VEXDREN-2710 file (C-alpha; in Angstrom, 1 decimal):
% VEXDREN-2710
k/r/px/py/pz
1/UNK/28.7/-14.1/71.0
2/UNK/26.8/-17.3/70.5
3/UNK/23.6/-18.3/68.9
4/UNK/20.4/-17.6/70.8
5/UNK/18.4/-20.3/69.1
6/UNK/19.0/-24.0/68.5
7/UNK/18.1/-23.6/64.8
8/UNK/21.3/-21.6/64.1
9/UNK/23.4/-24.7/65.1
10/UNK/22.4/-26.5/61.9
11/UNK/22.5/-23.5/59.5
12/UNK/25.4/-22.5/57.2
13/UNK/25.6/-18.9/58.7
14/UNK/26.9/-20.4/62.0
15/UNK/30.3/-20.5/60.1
16/UNK/30.4/-16.7/60.1
17/UNK/28.5/-15.6/63.2
18/UNK/29.1/-18.1/66.0
19/UNK/31.9/-18.5/68.5
20/UNK/35.0/-16.5/69.6
21/UNK/36.8/-17.2/66.3
22/UNK/34.1/-15.3/64.4
23/UNK/34.6/-12.1/66.2
24/UNK/36.3/-10.5/63.2
25/UNK/33.3/-11.6/61.0
26/UNK/30.8/-10.1/63.4
27/UNK/32.6/-6.8/63.4
28/UNK/31.7/-6.4/59.7
29/UNK/28.1/-7.0/60.5
30/UNK/28.2/-4.4/63.3
31/UNK/29.7/-2.0/60.8
32/UNK/26.6/-2.4/58.6
33/UNK/24.3/-1.6/61.6
34/UNK/23.2/-5.0/62.5
35/UNK/22.2/-5.7/66.1
36/UNK/23.5/-8.7/68.1
37/UNK/20.1/-10.3/67.8
38/UNK/20.1/-9.8/64.0
39/UNK/23.6/-11.4/63.7
40/UNK/22.5/-14.5/65.5
41/UNK/19.3/-14.9/63.5
42/UNK/19.1/-17.0/60.3
43/UNK/20.6/-15.1/57.3
44/UNK/18.3/-14.9/54.2
45/UNK/19.8/-13.9/50.9
46/UNK/17.5/-11.7/48.9
47/UNK/18.8/-12.0/45.4
48/UNK/17.5/-9.6/42.7
49/UNK/18.2/-9.3/39.0
50/UNK/17.5/-5.6/39.3
51/UNK/19.1/-3.3/36.6
52/UNK/18.2/-0.5/34.2
53/UNK/18.7/-2.6/31.1
54/UNK/15.0/-3.1/30.4
55/UNK/11.5/-2.7/31.9
56/UNK/11.5/-6.4/33.0
57/UNK/13.9/-5.6/35.8
58/UNK/13.3/-2.1/37.0
59/UNK/10.5/-3.1/39.5
60/UNK/12.6/-5.7/41.2
61/UNK/14.4/-3.5/43.7
62/UNK/11.1/-2.2/45.1
63/UNK/9.8/-5.7/45.5
64/UNK/13.1/-6.8/47.2
65/UNK/12.5/-4.3/49.9
66/UNK/9.1/-5.8/50.6
67/UNK/10.7/-9.3/50.8
68/UNK/13.2/-7.9/53.4
69/UNK/10.4/-6.6/55.5
70/UNK/8.8/-10.0/55.5
71/UNK/12.0/-11.8/56.5
72/UNK/12.6/-9.3/59.3
73/UNK/9.1/-9.5/60.6
74/UNK/9.4/-13.3/60.9
75/UNK/12.7/-13.3/62.8
76/UNK/15.2/-13.5/60.0
77/UNK/18.0/-11.2/58.9
78/UNK/17.7/-10.3/55.1
79/UNK/20.9/-9.7/53.1
80/UNK/20.2/-8.1/49.7
81/UNK/22.4/-8.6/46.7
82/UNK/22.0/-8.2/42.9
83/UNK/23.1/-10.2/39.9
84/UNK/23.0/-9.6/36.2
85/UNK/20.4/-9.9/33.5
86/UNK/20.7/-9.9/29.7
87/UNK/17.4/-8.8/28.3
88/UNK/16.5/-10.6/25.1
89/UNK/14.3/-7.8/23.7
90/UNK/17.3/-5.5/23.6
91/UNK/19.9/-8.2/22.8
92/UNK/17.7/-9.5/19.9
93/UNK/18.9/-9.3/16.3
94/UNK/22.5/-8.5/16.8
95/UNK/25.7/-10.0/18.4
96/UNK/24.4/-9.2/21.9
97/UNK/22.0/-12.1/21.7
98/UNK/25.0/-14.5/22.1
99/UNK/25.2/-13.3/25.7
100/UNK/21.6/-14.2/26.5
101/UNK/21.7/-18.0/27.2
102/UNK/25.2/-17.8/28.8
103/UNK/23.7/-15.2/31.2
104/UNK/21.5/-17.9/32.7
105/UNK/24.6/-19.8/33.8
106/UNK/26.2/-16.6/35.1
107/UNK/23.2/-15.8/37.2
108/UNK/23.1/-19.2/38.7
109/UNK/26.8/-19.2/39.3
110/UNK/26.9/-15.7/40.8
111/UNK/24.0/-16.4/43.2
112/UNK/25.7/-19.6/44.2
113/UNK/29.0/-17.9/44.9
114/UNK/27.4/-15.1/46.9
115/UNK/25.4/-17.5/49.0
116/UNK/28.4/-19.8/49.5
117/UNK/30.9/-17.0/50.2
118/UNK/28.7/-15.4/52.9
119/UNK/27.1/-18.5/54.3
120/UNK/23.5/-17.6/53.9
121/UNK/20.9/-20.0/55.2
122/UNK/18.0/-19.4/52.8
123/UNK/17.2/-17.6/49.5
124/UNK/14.4/-15.5/48.1
125/UNK/15.2/-14.9/44.5
126/UNK/13.5/-12.2/42.3
127/UNK/13.8/-12.3/38.5
128/UNK/12.0/-10.7/35.7
129/UNK/13.5/-11.7/32.3
130/UNK/13.7/-14.8/30.1
131/UNK/17.0/-16.3/31.4
132/UNK/17.0/-14.8/34.8
133/UNK/14.0/-16.8/35.9
134/UNK/15.5/-20.3/35.2
135/UNK/18.9/-19.0/36.3
136/UNK/17.5/-18.1/39.7
137/UNK/15.6/-21.4/40.0
138/UNK/18.8/-23.3/39.0
139/UNK/20.7/-21.6/41.8
140/UNK/18.0/-22.5/44.3
141/UNK/18.0/-26.2/43.6
142/UNK/21.8/-26.2/43.3
143/UNK/22.3/-24.7/46.7
144/UNK/19.3/-26.5/48.2
145/UNK/18.8/-24.1/51.0
146/UNK/15.1/-23.2/51.8
147/UNK/14.1/-21.0/48.9
148/UNK/11.2/-19.1/47.4
149/UNK/11.1/-17.7/43.8
150/UNK/9.4/-14.4/43.0
151/UNK/8.6/-13.3/39.4
152/UNK/8.9/-9.5/39.0
153/UNK/5.6/-9.5/37.0
154/UNK/4.6/-8.9/33.4
155/UNK/4.3/-5.6/31.6
156/UNK/0.9/-4.2/30.9
157/UNK/-0.2/-4.4/27.2
158/UNK/0.0/-1.3/25.1
159/UNK/-2.8/0.1/23.0
160/UNK/-2.4/1.1/19.4
161/UNK/-5.5/2.7/17.8
162/UNK/-7.8/0.7/20.0
163/UNK/-5.9/-2.6/19.6
164/UNK/-4.0/-4.3/22.4
165/UNK/-0.3/-4.7/21.4
166/UNK/2.9/-6.2/22.8
167/UNK/6.5/-6.2/21.8
168/UNK/5.7/-9.0/19.5
169/UNK/3.7/-6.6/17.4
170/UNK/6.7/-4.3/17.3
171/UNK/9.0/-7.0/15.8
172/UNK/6.3/-7.9/13.3
173/UNK/5.8/-4.2/12.5
174/UNK/9.4/-4.2/11.2
175/UNK/8.4/-6.8/8.7
176/UNK/5.3/-4.8/7.7
177/UNK/7.4/-1.7/7.3
178/UNK/9.9/-3.6/5.1
179/UNK/7.2/-4.4/2.5
180/UNK/5.5/-1.0/2.7
181/UNK/2.5/-2.2/4.8
182/UNK/3.4/0.2/7.6
183/UNK/4.5/3.8/7.2
184/UNK/7.4/5.5/9.0
185/UNK/4.8/7.5/11.0
186/UNK/2.9/4.4/12.1
187/UNK/6.0/2.6/13.1
188/UNK/7.1/5.6/15.2
189/UNK/3.6/5.8/16.8
190/UNK/3.4/2.1/17.7
191/UNK/6.9/1.9/19.2
192/UNK/6.0/4.7/21.7
193/UNK/2.9/2.8/23.1
194/UNK/3.8/-0.9/22.8
195/UNK/5.5/-1.1/26.2
196/UNK/3.7/1.2/28.7
197/UNK/5.0/0.0/32.1
198/UNK/7.6/-1.9/34.1
199/UNK/7.5/-5.7/33.7
200/UNK/8.5/-8.5/31.4
201/UNK/7.0/-9.0/27.9
202/UNK/3.3/-9.5/28.4
203/UNK/2.3/-12.5/26.4
204/UNK/3.2/-16.2/26.9
205/UNK/6.7/-15.6/25.8
206/UNK/9.7/-17.1/27.7
207/UNK/9.4/-14.9/30.8
208/UNK/5.8/-15.6/31.5
209/UNK/6.2/-19.3/30.5
210/UNK/8.9/-19.7/33.2
211/UNK/6.8/-17.7/35.6
212/UNK/4.0/-20.1/35.1
213/UNK/6.5/-22.9/35.6
214/UNK/7.6/-21.4/38.9
215/UNK/4.1/-21.9/40.4
216/UNK/3.6/-25.3/38.8
217/UNK/6.9/-26.7/39.9
218/UNK/6.2/-25.5/43.5
219/UNK/8.9/-22.9/44.0
220/UNK/6.6/-19.8/43.9
221/UNK/3.6/-18.9/46.1
222/UNK/0.2/-19.5/44.4
223/UNK/-1.0/-16.5/42.3
224/UNK/2.3/-14.6/42.8
225/UNK/3.6/-15.2/39.3
226/UNK/0.6/-13.8/37.5
227/UNK/0.2/-10.3/38.9
228/UNK/1.6/-7.6/36.5
229/UNK/4.7/-5.7/37.7
230/UNK/2.8/-2.4/38.4
231/UNK/0.2/-3.9/40.6
232/UNK/0.6/-3.1/44.3
233/UNK/-0.5/-6.6/45.2
234/UNK/3.0/-7.7/44.1
235/UNK/4.4/-6.1/47.3
236/UNK/2.1/-8.2/49.4
237/UNK/3.2/-11.4/47.7
238/UNK/6.8/-10.4/48.3
239/UNK/6.2/-9.6/52.0
240/UNK/4.5/-13.0/52.4
241/UNK/7.4/-14.8/50.6
242/UNK/9.8/-13.2/53.1
243/UNK/7.8/-14.4/56.0
244/UNK/7.2/-17.9/54.5
245/UNK/10.9/-18.6/53.8
246/UNK/11.4/-18.5/57.6
247/UNK/8.8/-21.3/58.0
248/UNK/10.7/-23.3/55.4
249/UNK/13.9/-22.8/57.4
250/UNK/12.2/-24.0/60.6
251/UNK/10.6/-27.0/58.8
252/UNK/13.8/-27.7/56.8
253/UNK/11.9/-27.9/53.5
254/UNK/14.4/-27.5/50.7
255/UNK/14.1/-27.0/46.9
256/UNK/15.0/-30.6/46.1
257/UNK/12.2/-31.8/48.3
258/UNK/9.9/-29.8/46.0
259/UNK/11.6/-30.1/42.5
260/UNK/11.1/-33.8/41.9
261/UNK/10.5/-35.8/38.7
262/UNK/6.7/-35.4/39.2
263/UNK/7.1/-31.6/39.7
264/UNK/9.1/-31.3/36.5
265/UNK/6.3/-33.1/34.7
266/UNK/3.9/-30.7/36.2
267/UNK/6.0/-27.8/34.9
268/UNK/6.2/-29.2/31.4
269/UNK/2.4/-29.7/31.5
270/UNK/1.6/-26.1/32.2
271/UNK/4.0/-25.0/29.4
272/UNK/2.1/-27.2/26.9
273/UNK/-1.3/-26.2/28.3
274/UNK/-0.5/-22.4/28.0
275/UNK/1.1/-22.6/24.6
276/UNK/4.4/-21.5/26.2
277/UNK/7.8/-20.9/24.9
278/UNK/10.0/-23.7/23.4
279/UNK/12.8/-22.4/25.5
280/UNK/11.2/-24.3/28.4
281/UNK/12.7/-27.4/26.8
282/UNK/16.1/-25.9/27.5
283/UNK/15.3/-24.6/31.0
284/UNK/13.4/-27.5/32.5
285/UNK/16.2/-30.0/31.7
286/UNK/18.8/-27.5/33.2
287/UNK/16.8/-27.2/36.4
288/UNK/16.5/-31.0/36.6
289/UNK/20.2/-31.3/36.0
290/UNK/20.9/-29.2/39.1
291/UNK/18.9/-31.8/41.1
292/UNK/20.6/-34.8/39.6
293/UNK/17.4/-35.8/37.8
294/UNK/17.5/-36.9/34.1
295/UNK/14.8/-35.0/32.4
296/UNK/15.9/-34.0/28.8
297/UNK/14.1/-32.6/25.8
298/UNK/12.5/-35.9/25.0
299/UNK/11.1/-36.2/28.5
300/UNK/9.7/-32.7/28.2
301/UNK/8.3/-33.5/24.7
302/UNK/6.5/-36.6/26.0
303/UNK/4.6/-34.5/28.5
304/UNK/3.9/-31.9/25.8
305/UNK/2.4/-34.7/23.6
306/UNK/-0.2/-35.8/26.0
307/UNK/-1.2/-32.4/27.5
308/UNK/-4.1/-30.4/26.0
309/UNK/-3.6/-26.7/25.0
310/UNK/-6.1/-24.7/27.0
311/UNK/-4.9/-21.2/27.6
312/UNK/-5.7/-18.8/24.7
313/UNK/-2.6/-16.7/25.2
314/UNK/-0.5/-14.7/22.7
315/UNK/1.5/-15.1/20.5
316/UNK/-0.7/-17.9/19.2
317/UNK/-3.9/-16.8/21.0
318/UNK/-5.8/-13.7/21.9
319/UNK/-4.9/-12.8/25.5
320/UNK/-1.9/-11.7/27.6
321/UNK/-0.7/-12.7/31.1
322/UNK/-2.6/-9.8/32.8
323/UNK/-5.8/-11.2/31.4
324/UNK/-5.2/-14.7/32.8
325/UNK/-4.3/-13.3/36.2
326/UNK/-7.5/-11.3/36.3
327/UNK/-9.8/-14.3/35.5
328/UNK/-8.1/-16.6/38.0
329/UNK/-4.4/-16.7/37.4
330/UNK/-2.1/-19.7/37.1
331/UNK/-4.1/-21.6/39.7
332/UNK/-7.1/-21.6/37.5
333/UNK/-5.0/-23.1/34.7
334/UNK/-3.5/-25.7/37.1
335/UNK/-6.9/-26.5/38.6
336/UNK/-8.5/-27.6/35.3
337/UNK/-5.3/-29.6/34.5
338/UNK/-5.4/-31.3/37.9
339/UNK/-9.1/-32.1/37.8
340/UNK/-8.7/-33.8/34.4
341/UNK/-5.6/-35.9/35.4
342/UNK/-2.9/-33.8/33.8
343/UNK/-1.0/-32.8/37.0
344/UNK/0.4/-34.7/39.9
345/UNK/-1.5/-33.3/42.9
346/UNK/0.8/-34.8/45.6
347/UNK/3.9/-32.7/44.9
348/UNK/5.1/-30.5/47.7
349/UNK/5.3/-26.7/47.3
350/UNK/6.8/-23.7/49.2
351/UNK/3.5/-23.3/51.1
352/UNK/4.4/-26.5/52.9
353/UNK/1.3/-28.0/51.3
354/UNK/0.8/-30.1/48.2
355/UNK/-0.4/-28.8/44.8
356/UNK/-3.7/-30.5/45.4
357/UNK/-4.1/-28.8/48.8
358/UNK/-3.1/-25.4/47.3
359/UNK/-5.8/-25.8/44.6
360/UNK/-8.5/-27.2/46.8
361/UNK/-10.4/-23.9/47.2
362/UNK/-9.9/-22.7/43.5
363/UNK/-13.3/-22.5/41.8
364/UNK/-13.7/-22.7/38.0
365/UNK/-14.6/-19.3/36.5
366/UNK/-17.3/-19.8/33.9
367/UNK/-17.4/-16.1/33.0
368/UNK/-14.2/-16.1/31.0
369/UNK/-12.7/-17.6/27.9
370/UNK/-9.0/-17.1/28.5
371/UNK/-8.5/-20.6/30.0
372/UNK/-10.6/-23.4/28.5
373/UNK/-11.6/-26.5/30.5
374/UNK/-9.0/-29.2/30.0
375/UNK/-11.8/-31.6/28.9
376/UNK/-12.8/-29.1/26.3
377/UNK/-9.4/-27.8/25.1
378/UNK/-8.5/-25.5/22.3
379/UNK/-6.5/-28.5/20.9
380/UNK/-6.2/-32.0/22.4
381/UNK/-2.4/-32.0/22.2
382/UNK/-0.1/-29.4/23.7
383/UNK/1.0/-26.1/22.2
384/UNK/4.6/-27.3/21.9
385/UNK/5.8/-30.4/20.1
386/UNK/9.1/-32.4/20.1
387/UNK/10.5/-33.6/16.8
388/UNK/13.1/-36.2/15.9
389/UNK/14.5/-37.7/12.7
390/UNK/17.6/-38.0/10.5
391/UNK/17.9/-34.2/10.5
392/UNK/17.6/-34.0/14.3
393/UNK/18.8/-37.3/16.0
394/UNK/19.1/-35.4/19.3
395/UNK/15.7/-33.8/18.8
396/UNK/14.2/-30.4/18.0
397/UNK/11.1/-28.5/19.1
398/UNK/8.4/-26.4/17.6
399/UNK/5.6/-24.3/19.0
400/UNK/2.3/-25.2/17.3
401/UNK/-0.2/-23.2/19.4
402/UNK/-2.5/-21.3/17.1
403/UNK/-1.2/-23.1/14.0
404/UNK/-3.7/-24.9/11.6
405/UNK/-1.2/-26.7/9.3
406/UNK/1.1/-29.0/11.2
407/UNK/3.0/-30.5/8.2
408/UNK/5.4/-28.8/5.8
409/UNK/7.7/-30.0/3.0
410/UNK/10.1/-27.8/1.0
411/UNK/13.6/-27.2/-0.3
412/UNK/16.3/-26.0/2.0
413/UNK/17.7/-22.5/1.8
414/UNK/20.8/-22.5/4.0
415/UNK/22.4/-19.7/5.9
416/UNK/25.4/-20.0/8.3
417/UNK/24.3/-17.1/10.6
418/UNK/21.2/-15.2/11.4
419/UNK/22.3/-11.9/9.9
420/UNK/22.5/-13.4/6.5
421/UNK/19.0/-14.9/6.8
422/UNK/17.6/-11.6/8.0
423/UNK/19.1/-9.8/5.1
424/UNK/17.5/-12.3/2.7
425/UNK/14.2/-11.7/4.4
426/UNK/14.5/-7.9/4.3
427/UNK/15.4/-8.0/0.6
428/UNK/12.8/-10.7/0.0
429/UNK/15.3/-12.9/-1.9
430/UNK/13.8/-16.1/-0.4
431/UNK/10.9/-18.0/-2.1
432/UNK/7.5/-19.1/-0.8
433/UNK/7.6/-22.8/0.1
434/UNK/11.2/-22.8/1.2
435/UNK/12.6/-24.1/4.5
436/UNK/15.0/-21.4/5.7
437/UNK/17.9/-23.1/7.5
438/UNK/19.9/-21.0/10.0
439/UNK/22.9/-23.0/11.4
440/UNK/26.1/-22.6/13.4
441/UNK/23.9/-20.8/16.0
442/UNK/23.8/-23.6/18.6
443/UNK/25.2/-23.5/22.1
444/UNK/28.8/-24.1/21.0
445/UNK/28.6/-22.8/17.4
446/UNK/27.0/-19.5/18.1
447/UNK/28.4/-19.4/20.7
448/UNK/25.4/-18.8/22.9
449/UNK/22.4/-20.2/20.9
450/UNK/20.8/-17.0/19.7
451/UNK/17.1/-16.4/19.4
452/UNK/15.7/-15.6/16.0
453/UNK/12.7/-13.4/16.7
454/UNK/14.0/-10.6/14.5
455/UNK/13.9/-13.0/11.5
456/UNK/10.7/-14.9/12.3
457/UNK/8.7/-11.7/13.2
458/UNK/9.8/-10.0/10.0
459/UNK/8.6/-13.0/8.0
460/UNK/5.2/-12.9/9.8
461/UNK/5.0/-9.2/9.2
462/UNK/5.5/-9.8/5.5
463/UNK/2.5/-12.1/5.5
464/UNK/4.6/-15.3/5.1
465/UNK/3.5/-17.1/8.2
466/UNK/2.6/-20.7/7.1
467/UNK/4.1/-20.1/3.7
468/UNK/7.6/-20.9/4.7
469/UNK/9.3/-22.9/7.5
470/UNK/12.4/-22.1/9.4
471/UNK/14.8/-24.5/11.3
472/UNK/17.8/-23.7/13.4
473/UNK/20.2/-25.2/15.8
474/UNK/19.7/-21.9/17.7
475/UNK/16.6/-20.9/19.5
476/UNK/13.3/-19.1/18.9
477/UNK/11.9/-16.4/21.1
478/UNK/8.7/-17.2/23.1
479/UNK/7.2/-14.5/20.9
480/UNK/7.8/-16.5/17.7
481/UNK/4.9/-18.0/15.8
482/UNK/4.6/-20.0/12.6
483/UNK/6.5/-23.1/11.5
484/UNK/9.7/-22.4/13.3
485/UNK/11.8/-25.2/14.7
486/UNK/14.6/-24.7/17.1
487/UNK/17.1/-26.7/19.2
488/UNK/18.0/-28.9/16.2
489/UNK/20.7/-31.3/17.5
490/UNK/23.4/-32.3/17.1
491/UNK/24.3/-28.7/16.2
492/UNK/26.2/-27.8/13.0
493/UNK/29.4/-26.8/14.9
494/UNK/30.0/-30.4/15.9
495/UNK/29.1/-31.9/12.5
496/UNK/25.4/-32.4/13.1
497/UNK/23.2/-33.2/10.0
498/UNK/21.9/-29.6/9.9
499/UNK/25.5/-28.6/9.0
500/UNK/25.6/-31.0/6.1
501/UNK/22.5/-29.6/4.3
502/UNK/22.8/-28.0/0.9
503/UNK/20.4/-25.6/-0.9
504/UNK/17.6/-27.6/-2.5
505/UNK/17.7/-30.6/-0.2
506/UNK/14.0/-31.5/0.6
507/UNK/13.1/-31.2/4.2
508/UNK/10.0/-32.9/5.7
509/UNK/8.4/-31.6/8.9
510/UNK/5.5/-33.4/10.5
511/UNK/4.4/-32.0/13.9
512/UNK/1.7/-34.6/14.1
513/UNK/4.0/-37.5/13.9
514/UNK/6.8/-35.6/15.6
515/UNK/9.4/-36.0/12.8
516/UNK/12.0/-33.8/11.2
517/UNK/13.8/-35.4/8.2
518/UNK/15.8/-34.5/5.1
519/UNK/15.3/-36.7/2.0
520/UNK/18.8/-38.0/1.9
521/UNK/20.1/-41.5/2.5
522/UNK/22.3/-42.4/5.4
523/UNK/25.1/-43.1/2.9
524/UNK/24.8/-39.6/1.4
525/UNK/24.9/-37.9/4.8
526/UNK/27.9/-40.0/5.8
527/UNK/29.7/-39.0/2.5
528/UNK/29.0/-35.3/3.2
529/UNK/30.3/-35.7/6.7
530/UNK/33.7/-36.8/5.4
531/UNK/34.0/-33.4/3.6
532/UNK/32.7/-31.3/6.5
533/UNK/35.1/-29.1/8.4
534/UNK/34.3/-27.1/11.5
535/UNK/33.7/-23.4/11.0
536/UNK/36.1/-21.0/12.6
537/UNK/34.8/-18.7/15.3
538/UNK/35.5/-15.1/16.0
539/UNK/35.0/-15.6/19.8
540/UNK/38.5/-16.8/20.8
541/UNK/38.6/-15.3/24.3
542/UNK/36.4/-14.0/27.1
543/UNK/33.1/-15.2/28.5
544/UNK/31.7/-16.5/25.2
545/UNK/34.9/-18.5/24.5
546/UNK/34.7/-20.0/28.0
547/UNK/31.0/-20.8/27.5
548/UNK/31.7/-22.6/24.2
549/UNK/34.3/-24.8/25.9
550/UNK/31.9/-25.8/28.7
551/UNK/28.4/-26.0/27.3
552/UNK/26.7/-29.3/26.5
553/UNK/24.0/-30.0/23.9
554/UNK/20.6/-28.5/23.8
555/UNK/18.9/-31.9/24.4
556/UNK/20.2/-31.8/28.0
557/UNK/19.5/-28.1/28.6
558/UNK/22.8/-26.6/27.4
559/UNK/24.3/-27.0/30.8
560/UNK/27.9/-26.2/31.8
561/UNK/28.8/-28.4/34.8
562/UNK/28.3/-32.0/35.9
563/UNK/25.2/-31.3/38.0
564/UNK/23.6/-32.7/41.1
565/UNK/24.2/-36.3/40.1
566/UNK/28.0/-35.7/40.6
567/UNK/27.7/-33.7/43.8
568/UNK/29.6/-35.0/46.9
569/UNK/28.4/-32.4/49.3
570/UNK/25.4/-30.1/49.1
571/UNK/26.0/-26.5/50.2
572/UNK/23.0/-26.6/52.5
573/UNK/24.7/-29.4/54.5
574/UNK/28.0/-27.6/55.2
END
């Protein structure tokens, strides 16, 4: 009836397994086939975002079984459960994309509620898609029980007539098709080969960006985030994670011991160095918020500014995640950053050792050109740049990896939703040299802060990369390339300057100086503000309405609750 080990006396699961009053609770566990020994061992939640929505998620259940074996072999009792995923590739370009960013909060909330409700002692979280990775990491630091993060792995690249292709090429193919540069037959052929396996989008889009973050921030085992989903080595990583989380319980090493200000800076550095997704500037502040650490878009941008871009990864470069894994993985990238002073080596990780200790045996691979040495980078500044100015007082962000021209000036062409902008692109009613403005797509105004890959990829496919610019209070996919600026704040829905723009206003973008301005005086902007009225929304009930009421600005990560700074009791200490 009572715990067989002293460790149980300090763990949350004692509230459901120990003492005479918990006999009814134990009867449920016996009903599921648990033994007396298993009931009195630490309970480890194994949370998976498995579903059949997209290839990113279909390998997660298999990997969860390996985690459970690892937990059991090390004297723990695994308890598997699933949560949702909204997959951006399928949500892209229609109303479904409004559900994407809110799904991050739903994932974090649902994992929290499951762990709280059943009094689990630790967490191993498996995720495979853009918002499920940060959502799972947010849950870990929110609950603060010993935790290990596992990425489900990237998809393998496809091959189209001898060329390596990804889903990015598919979206750009739509643009080519719209201008007659690709036939119906070619479009049909490429769509059948672009995504040949399970796994998340293969280049340094948001999923692989946040996977890279998971190792750099210390929540994932070294090398585990780089192995593609179909590789059998993934099961070995999962088994090891299950075993290792039991060590973390014994040593009482918790996520907030790992995710410190320095760890967040390390995470931002690997995003910049790998030419990663601008969405990291939403997710890193949100993870920090759960810890009670202030780390907003400007803090992220400061790290971006001083970190070199060294990993030649798509969409701006030549290679995909599989290629980097096979030449040395994320540790190779981190090693050159550490050796050249761009990482904090003293940060703790889930191995129980520091970043520097983990990387001690990593040798530089001179027989590859996927990752450049940090003292001989592709460019000396990071692949992502923060912007600020009278058009973005709360900031904005742009991915510059692979771009040659970092300045752009042109007249505004304003659209109040993505669909209208995409129609103009399809019909080619825009003009070269314009700055396309898509507004009322922010966290509140969307609601949901939609990504714009459909529009940006179509422009690239039409050969307009570098010939136009695009700004939005929404987001861009990690697969976006070209002069595309997202997260403009304050957003239009609350009267931000982007909502005051008119067609023809001259917009000046300077990614070298880090500025985003419109050539209007403060007096003119103030005058326009007096005439501005909020746009009505069609989302007046349900989850999207609820999200719009709760969500904060993009500069702070578009979060929906007060965060760790306002916490009175941590779940792990109940």
